[in-house]
matplotlib code that plots the C-alpha trace (Angstrom):
import matplotlib.pyplot as plt

x = [-45.1, -45.6, -43.1, -41.4, -38.0, -39.4, -41.2, -38.1, -36.2, -38.9, -38.8, -35.0, -35.4, -37.9, -35.3, -35.5, -31.8, -31.2, -33.1, -30.7, -27.4, -27.2, -26.7, -30.4, -33.2, -36.7, -37.7, -34.9, -32.8, -29.1, -28.5, -24.9, -23.9, -21.0, -22.7, -25.2, -22.4, -20.4, -23.5, -24.1, -20.5, -20.6, -23.8, -22.1, -19.1, -21.4, -23.2, -19.9, -18.7, -22.0, -21.9, -18.4, -19.4, -22.5, -20.4, -17.8, -20.3, -23.0, -21.5, -18.1, -16.2, -12.8, -12.0, -10.5, -8.7, -8.4, -12.1, -13.0, -11.1, -12.7, -16.3, -15.5, -14.4, -17.4, -19.8, -18.1, -18.4, -22.1, -22.5, -20.7, -23.0, -26.0, -25.1, -24.3, -27.6, -29.6, -27.9, -28.8, -32.4, -33.6, -31.8, -34.8, -34.3, -31.3, -33.1, -34.4, -32.1, -34.9, -35.9, -32.4, -32.2, -35.6, -34.7, -31.4, -33.0, -35.7, -33.1, -30.8, -33.7, -34.9, -31.3, -30.9, -34.3, -33.3, -29.9, -31.5, -34.0, -31.1, -29.4, -29.6, -30.7, -33.8, -34.9, -37.0, -38.1, -35.2, -37.3, -39.5, -38.4, -39.2, -37.9, -41.5, -42.6, -39.6, -40.3, -43.9, -43.2, -40.4, -42.7, -45.6, -43.4, -40.9, -40.8, -40.1, -36.5, -35.6, -37.4, -35.5, -32.2, -33.0, -34.4, -31.7, -29.0, -30.7, -31.3, -27.6, -26.4, -28.8, -27.4, -23.8, -22.2, -18.8, -18.1, -19.4, -19.2, -18.9, -20.2, -22.2, -21.3, -20.0, -22.8, -26.2, -27.2, -30.5, -31.6, -30.6, -32.6, -35.7, -35.5, -34.7, -37.4, -40.2, -39.0, -38.7, -42.2, -43.4, -41.6, -43.3, -46.7, -47.0, -47.1, -50.0, -51.0, -54.3, -56.4, -55.7, -57.2, -54.5, -51.9, -53.2, -53.1, -49.6, -48.6, -49.9, -47.9, -44.8, -45.3, -45.6, -42.5, -40.6, -41.8, -40.8, -37.4, -36.9, -38.0, -35.7, -32.7, -33.5, -33.4, -30.3, -28.3, -29.5, -30.4, -27.7, -26.6, -27.4, -30.9, -32.7, -36.4, -36.6, -35.2, -38.5, -39.6, -41.6, -40.9, -37.1, -35.8, -39.2, -39.4, -43.2, -42.8, -40.3, -42.6, -45.4, -43.3, -42.4, -46.1, -46.8, -44.1, -45.7, -49.3, -48.4, -46.6, -49.8, -51.9, -49.3, -48.9, -52.7, -53.0, -49.6, -49.5, -51.2, -48.7, -45.8, -47.0, -47.1, -43.7, -41.9, -44.0, -44.7, -48.0, -49.1, -51.6, -53.9, -54.1, -54.7, -57.4, -59.2, -59.0, -60.5, -63.8, -66.3, -68.5, -66.0, -67.6, -65.4, -66.2, -69.9, -69.7, -67.8, -70.7, -73.4, -71.7, -69.7, -71.4, -69.8, -66.3, -67.0, -68.1, -65.1, -62.8, -64.3, -63.7, -60.2, -59.7, -60.9, -58.6, -55.5, -55.9, -56.0, -53.0, -51.0, -51.7, -50.5, -47.1, -46.4, -47.1, -49.1, -52.8, -54.2, -52.2, -53.2, -56.9, -56.9, -55.0, -57.5, -60.4, -58.9, -57.1, -59.9, -61.1, -60.1, -63.1, -65.3, -64.5, -65.9, -67.7, -69.8, -66.8, -66.0, -67.7, -68.8, -70.6, -72.1, -75.8, -78.0, -78.4, -74.9, -71.2, -70.0, -66.9, -69.0, -68.6, -64.9, -61.7, -59.6, -56.9, -59.3, -60.9, -57.5, -56.7, -59.9, -59.2, -55.6, -56.6, -58.3, -54.9, -53.8, -57.2, -57.0, -53.6, -54.8, -57.9, -55.8, -53.3, -56.2, -57.5, -54.0, -53.9, -50.6, -47.9, -48.0, -51.7, -51.0, -48.2, -50.6, -53.0, -50.3, -48.8, -51.9, -51.8, -48.1, -47.3, -49.7, -51.5, -55.1, -55.8, -59.4, -58.7, -55.4, -57.1, -59.7, -57.0, -55.4, -58.7, -59.2, -55.7, -56.5, -59.7, -58.5, -54.9, -53.8, -50.4, -48.8, -50.3, -47.8, -48.6, -46.9, -49.8, -52.1, -50.1, -50.5, -47.6, -46.6, -44.5, -44.5, -45.3, -42.3, -43.5, -45.1, -48.3, -48.6, -47.9, -50.6, -53.2, -52.0, -52.6, -55.9, -57.3, -56.5, -57.8, -61.0, -61.7, -61.0, -63.2, -66.2, -66.1, -66.7, -70.0, -69.8, -67.2, -66.3, -63.3, -61.1, -62.1, -61.3, -57.9, -57.1, -58.1, -56.0, -53.0, -53.3, -53.5, -50.6, -48.4, -49.1, -48.3, -45.1, -44.0, -44.9, -42.4, -44.9, -43.5, -39.9, -39.5, -42.0, -39.7, -42.0, -40.4, -41.7, -42.9, -44.8, -46.4, -47.4, -49.1, -50.8, -52.2, -53.5, -55.1, -56.8, -58.3, -59.5, -61.2, -62.8, -64.2, -65.9, -67.3, -68.6, -70.0, -73.0, -76.4, -79.6, -82.2, -85.3, -88.5, -91.4, -94.4, -97.2, -100.0, -103.0, -106.0]
y = [-109.1, -107.0, -108.8, -107.5, -105.9, -102.4, -102.5, -103.5, -100.7, -98.2, -99.3, -98.9, -95.3, -96.0, -97.5, -95.3, -95.4, -93.7, -90.7, -89.8, -90.9, -87.9, -84.2, -83.5, -85.2, -85.9, -82.6, -80.7, -80.2, -81.1, -84.4, -84.2, -86.9, -85.1, -82.0, -83.9, -85.9, -82.7, -81.0, -83.9, -83.9, -80.2, -80.7, -83.3, -81.0, -78.1, -80.3, -81.2, -77.6, -76.3, -78.8, -77.6, -74.0, -74.7, -76.7, -73.9, -71.0, -72.5, -75.3, -73.8, -76.7, -76.5, -77.5, -80.9, -81.2, -85.0, -85.3, -82.8, -84.7, -88.0, -86.6, -85.0, -88.4, -90.0, -87.5, -87.8, -91.6, -91.2, -88.8, -91.2, -94.1, -91.9, -90.7, -94.3, -95.5, -92.7, -93.1, -96.8, -96.5, -92.9, -91.5, -89.5, -87.5, -85.6, -84.5, -81.3, -79.3, -77.7, -81.1, -81.8, -78.4, -78.7, -82.2, -81.0, -78.0, -80.1, -82.5, -79.7, -77.8, -80.8, -81.6, -78.2, -78.5, -81.9, -80.6, -77.5, -79.6, -81.4, -78.3, -77.9, -74.3, -75.3, -77.7, -79.8, -83.4, -85.8, -87.9, -85.2, -85.5, -83.6, -86.4, -87.8, -84.8, -85.2, -89.0, -88.4, -85.3, -86.8, -89.8, -87.5, -85.1, -87.5, -91.3, -94.0, -94.6, -90.9, -90.7, -93.7, -92.2, -88.8, -89.8, -92.3, -89.8, -87.1, -89.5, -90.5, -86.9, -85.8, -88.6, -87.7, -85.2, -83.9, -82.1, -84.2, -82.6, -84.5, -88.0, -87.4, -90.0, -89.1, -91.2, -91.5, -95.1, -94.9, -91.6, -93.0, -96.2, -94.3, -91.9, -94.5, -97.0, -94.4, -92.8, -96.1, -97.1, -93.8, -94.3, -97.7, -96.7, -93.5, -95.1, -93.6, -90.9, -90.0, -88.7, -86.3, -88.8, -91.3, -88.7, -89.0, -92.8, -92.8, -90.4, -92.8, -95.7, -93.5, -92.7, -96.4, -97.1, -94.5, -96.1, -99.6, -98.4, -96.5, -99.4, -101.9, -99.6, -98.9, -102.6, -103.2, -100.3, -100.1, -103.6, -104.9, -108.5, -109.7, -108.1, -110.6, -109.8, -107.9, -104.9, -104.3, -101.5, -99.1, -96.2, -96.4, -93.1, -92.0, -94.4, -94.1, -90.3, -90.8, -93.3, -90.7, -88.1, -90.6, -91.2, -87.5, -86.8, -89.2, -88.2, -84.5, -84.9, -86.3, -83.4, -80.8, -82.1, -82.5, -78.7, -77.6, -79.8, -77.3, -74.7, -77.1, -78.1, -74.5, -73.6, -76.6, -76.6, -80.4, -82.3, -84.9, -87.8, -85.9, -83.0, -85.3, -87.2, -83.9, -83.1, -86.5, -85.3, -85.2, -82.7, -79.9, -76.9, -77.2, -80.9, -80.2, -77.6, -80.2, -82.6, -80.1, -78.4, -81.3, -84.5, -86.8, -85.6, -85.9, -89.5, -90.2, -88.8, -91.0, -94.1, -93.0, -92.5, -96.1, -97.5, -95.4, -96.0, -99.8, -99.7, -97.5, -99.9, -102.8, -101.2, -99.4, -95.8, -93.3, -94.3, -91.2, -88.8, -90.8, -90.7, -86.9, -86.3, -88.4, -86.4, -83.1, -84.1, -82.9, -80.0, -77.6, -78.9, -76.7, -73.8, -75.4, -78.6, -78.9, -79.4, -82.7, -85.9, -87.1, -83.8, -83.2, -82.6, -84.9, -82.4, -82.9, -82.0, -78.4, -79.5, -80.1, -76.5, -76.2, -77.2, -80.0, -77.6, -75.3, -78.3, -79.5, -76.1, -76.2, -79.8, -79.0, -75.9, -77.9, -78.9, -75.3, -74.3, -77.1, -76.0, -72.4, -73.6, -75.9, -73.1, -70.7, -73.4, -73.7, -77.4, -79.2, -79.0, -82.8, -82.6, -79.7, -81.8, -84.6, -82.3, -80.8, -84.2, -86.4, -86.3, -86.0, -85.2, -87.8, -87.4, -86.3, -89.0, -88.2, -84.7, -85.7, -88.3, -85.8, -83.4, -86.2, -86.9, -83.2, -83.1, -86.2, -84.6, -81.1, -81.9, -79.2, -78.8, -81.5, -82.2, -82.2, -84.4, -82.0, -79.6, -82.3, -83.2, -82.0, -79.7, -81.9, -82.4, -86.2, -87.9, -87.5, -89.6, -93.0, -91.4, -89.1, -92.0, -94.1, -91.4, -90.9, -94.6, -94.8, -91.8, -93.3, -96.8, -95.5, -93.4, -96.3, -98.7, -96.4, -97.3, -101.0, -102.2, -105.6, -105.4, -109.1, -110.0, -110.8, -107.6, -105.5, -107.2, -106.5, -102.8, -102.3, -104.0, -102.0, -98.6, -99.4, -100.7, -97.6, -95.2, -97.1, -97.0, -93.3, -92.6, -91.2, -93.3, -92.5, -90.2, -91.9, -94.3, -97.3, -100.6, -103.4, -105.3, -102.2, -101.8, -105.4, -105.1, -101.9, -103.5, -106.5, -104.3, -102.1, -105.2, -106.7, -103.4, -102.8, -106.3, -105.5, -102.3, -103.9, -107.0, -108.6, -108.2, -110.4, -108.6, -107.8, -109.3, -107.1, -107.4, -109.4, -107.4, -107.0, -109.0]
z = [53.2, 50.1, 47.8, 44.7, 44.2, 43.7, 47.0, 48.9, 47.4, 48.3, 51.9, 52.3, 53.2, 56.1, 58.5, 61.6, 62.3, 59.0, 60.1, 62.9, 61.3, 59.0, 59.7, 60.1, 62.1, 60.8, 62.3, 60.5, 63.6, 63.9, 65.6, 66.9, 69.2, 70.9, 72.5, 74.7, 76.3, 76.9, 78.3, 80.8, 81.8, 82.5, 84.5, 86.6, 87.3, 88.2, 90.7, 92.4, 92.5, 93.8, 96.6, 97.6, 97.6, 99.7, 102.2, 102.5, 102.7, 104.9, 106.8, 107.5, 106.0, 104.3, 100.7, 100.5, 97.1, 97.1, 98.0, 95.3, 92.6, 93.8, 93.6, 90.2, 88.8, 90.3, 88.8, 85.4, 85.6, 86.3, 83.4, 81.0, 82.1, 81.7, 78.2, 77.1, 78.4, 76.8, 73.4, 73.5, 74.5, 74.3, 71.2, 70.2, 73.4, 72.0, 68.8, 70.5, 72.7, 74.6, 75.9, 77.1, 78.7, 80.5, 81.7, 83.2, 84.7, 86.4, 87.9, 89.0, 90.6, 92.7, 93.6, 95.1, 96.9, 98.2, 99.5, 101.0, 102.9, 104.6, 105.9, 109.7, 109.3, 107.5, 110.2, 107.9, 108.9, 108.0, 105.6, 104.0, 100.4, 97.2, 94.9, 94.9, 92.8, 90.4, 89.8, 88.8, 86.9, 84.7, 83.8, 82.9, 80.8, 79.3, 79.7, 82.2, 81.1, 81.3, 84.7, 86.0, 85.0, 86.4, 89.8, 90.6, 89.7, 91.9, 94.7, 94.7, 94.7, 97.4, 99.6, 99.0, 101.3, 100.0, 103.3, 106.2, 109.7, 113.0, 112.7, 109.4, 106.8, 103.3, 101.8, 103.6, 102.6, 104.5, 102.7, 99.3, 99.7, 100.9, 98.0, 95.4, 96.5, 96.4, 93.2, 91.4, 92.5, 91.1, 87.8, 87.2, 88.6, 86.7, 83.2, 81.1, 83.4, 81.7, 84.7, 87.6, 90.0, 89.0, 90.1, 93.7, 93.5, 92.2, 94.9, 97.5, 96.0, 96.0, 99.7, 100.5, 98.5, 100.5, 103.7, 102.7, 101.6, 104.9, 107.0, 105.1, 105.4, 109.0, 109.9, 107.9, 109.3, 112.9, 114.2, 116.6, 116.0, 119.5, 119.7, 117.4, 116.8, 120.0, 118.2, 116.4, 118.7, 116.6, 119.0, 118.5, 117.1, 116.1, 113.2, 113.0, 112.6, 109.8, 108.0, 108.3, 106.6, 103.8, 103.2, 103.3, 100.8, 98.2, 98.7, 98.8, 95.5, 93.9, 95.2, 94.2, 90.6, 90.1, 90.5, 89.1, 86.0, 83.6, 84.5, 84.1, 80.7, 79.6, 81.1, 79.5, 76.3, 76.7, 76.3, 78.8, 78.4, 80.8, 78.4, 75.5, 77.4, 78.0, 74.2, 73.3, 74.9, 72.0, 73.8, 73.1, 71.3, 68.2, 67.8, 68.4, 65.6, 63.5, 64.0, 63.0, 60.0, 58.5, 59.8, 57.2, 58.0, 61.7, 61.3, 59.1, 61.9, 64.5, 62.4, 61.7, 65.4, 66.1, 63.4, 64.4, 68.1, 67.7, 65.4, 67.8, 70.7, 68.5, 67.6, 70.9, 69.7, 71.8, 71.4, 73.1, 70.9, 67.8, 68.7, 69.4, 66.2, 64.2, 65.8, 64.7, 61.4, 59.1, 61.2, 58.4, 56.4, 58.5, 56.2, 53.1, 54.2, 51.1, 48.8, 50.3, 49.2, 52.6, 53.2, 49.8, 49.5, 47.5, 44.7, 43.4, 43.7, 43.8, 41.9, 38.8, 37.7, 38.6, 36.8, 38.3, 39.2, 41.1, 42.9, 43.9, 45.5, 47.5, 48.7, 49.6, 51.5, 54.3, 55.6, 56.0, 57.4, 59.9, 61.1, 61.6, 63.5, 65.7, 66.5, 67.3, 69.8, 71.3, 70.6, 71.4, 68.8, 68.4, 67.3, 65.0, 63.4, 62.7, 61.1, 58.9, 57.9, 57.7, 53.9, 53.5, 49.8, 48.5, 45.1, 44.8, 42.2, 41.3, 40.1, 38.6, 36.4, 35.5, 34.4, 32.3, 30.7, 29.8, 28.3, 26.2, 24.9, 24.4, 23.5, 26.1, 27.7, 29.8, 33.3, 36.1, 39.0, 41.4, 41.0, 42.3, 45.4, 49.0, 50.0, 52.9, 54.9, 55.1, 58.4, 60.7, 63.6, 64.0, 65.3, 62.3, 59.9, 61.6, 61.2, 57.6, 56.7, 58.7, 56.9, 53.5, 54.4, 55.9, 52.8, 50.5, 52.5, 51.9, 48.2, 48.9, 47.6, 49.2, 52.0, 52.4, 54.5, 51.5, 49.8, 52.9, 53.3, 49.6, 49.8, 53.0, 51.6, 48.4, 50.1, 52.4, 49.5, 47.4, 50.3, 51.0, 47.4, 47.1, 49.8, 52.3, 55.2, 54.6, 57.6, 59.9, 61.8, 61.1, 60.4, 58.2, 61.3, 62.4, 59.0, 58.9, 62.3, 61.4, 58.2, 60.1, 62.7, 60.1, 58.5, 61.7, 62.8, 59.4, 59.4, 62.7, 61.4, 58.2, 59.8, 58.2, 59.7, 59.4, 57.3, 59.1, 57.6, 56.8, 59.0, 57.3, 55.8, 58.0, 56.7]

ax = plt.figure().add_subplot(projection="3d")
ax.plot(x, y, z, "-o")
ax.set_aspect("equal")
plt.show()
């Protein structure tokens, strides 16, 4: 798209797979591929041993060595398949150990709850299940793929009985189908959970999924061959009661999570789309203050949010996170709003009396100030990262050129461009990189005198090319295809913003 040998060389470092193949990840944490597999295998073994201990202590069963070995191999096989799947499709998951730990802790907790509910001593309804909560929670906190792996594994282990007594089966097929059907409906219905009302709706769908799974398995397992359709007696074995408990499990999960989600976010230090949706409200006190004290920067942030959100949707990034990050990326300008061009008074620039070096320090400070304000507001760490990285280590060209001009006129010492660069770090996520590019493109578009479509396309292409060659996208994980789509989206949105208008004619003079 950009052409040229130099451009191709500059982009070689941007390949996302290169980030995780070394000893360090883009976040600076070790990315070993052996320890997660070992952790999941140990987790599987712990589950099997726990089941055996519960069976001996509570149900009065006896240890069966052959069965123990069989279940141990089965658990290890499941762990191996899970690890292989996650390495193939969710490699980013293993970059932070706390995420792996929290994921395993959640699954283990709901596994224990599910097994306890099945104990005769508890006397809980047979088809009252807690896996509905787990399914929605994993999607909201992680992703659909991770949730699918987690809920299917937990559903299988809940349905497995290492020490059956009497006529109880080793594997309860009916319980597994009921749990798996509702959980999978929850996983696919809970995508982009951006309102608490949607949690209730998803809970209803999960309950219906449980009911359909239970009814299907009931017909498969219980219908005698000679009965035909006469078997459909809804009073048999209290099936209507069981269906009611299935529905209650799903709807109850939605209500429970709608109230408990803020506490879950804080405990697991994760950010949900619901929290980001709340932060996108422009009536927040800090954003109202931003509007009143730095109106130019505020309007700039809104346009950046529009550009970045459209680009994020185009490349499959998180559009809500990008929009919130764009709204807050220049919040540090509140400390000295008059020192930024978009907020300057008509009487002139405050930089006129300052040296290029001093002006650069003031401009750079807005990133640090923004991070401090964001941390005081307890904004999510993902938003804080976007604020910290939205300029990367890019060059403040205006004051750098002024410094070069002063050197030429006064024959002073050599000017180092490092003094006129932001301290970074460079964008380390696709969302941060999109805001980085949108910020630069929006600022450049303001300088256009006659913003024709060809001129807009030229400016966008030039900005993206320069940031690419400067190495600002090296750690972002963006591919050439992503960058091409982002560039096209920016051009299309800016054309809409700078659309032409018919000039209004003046009213004729009164005779």
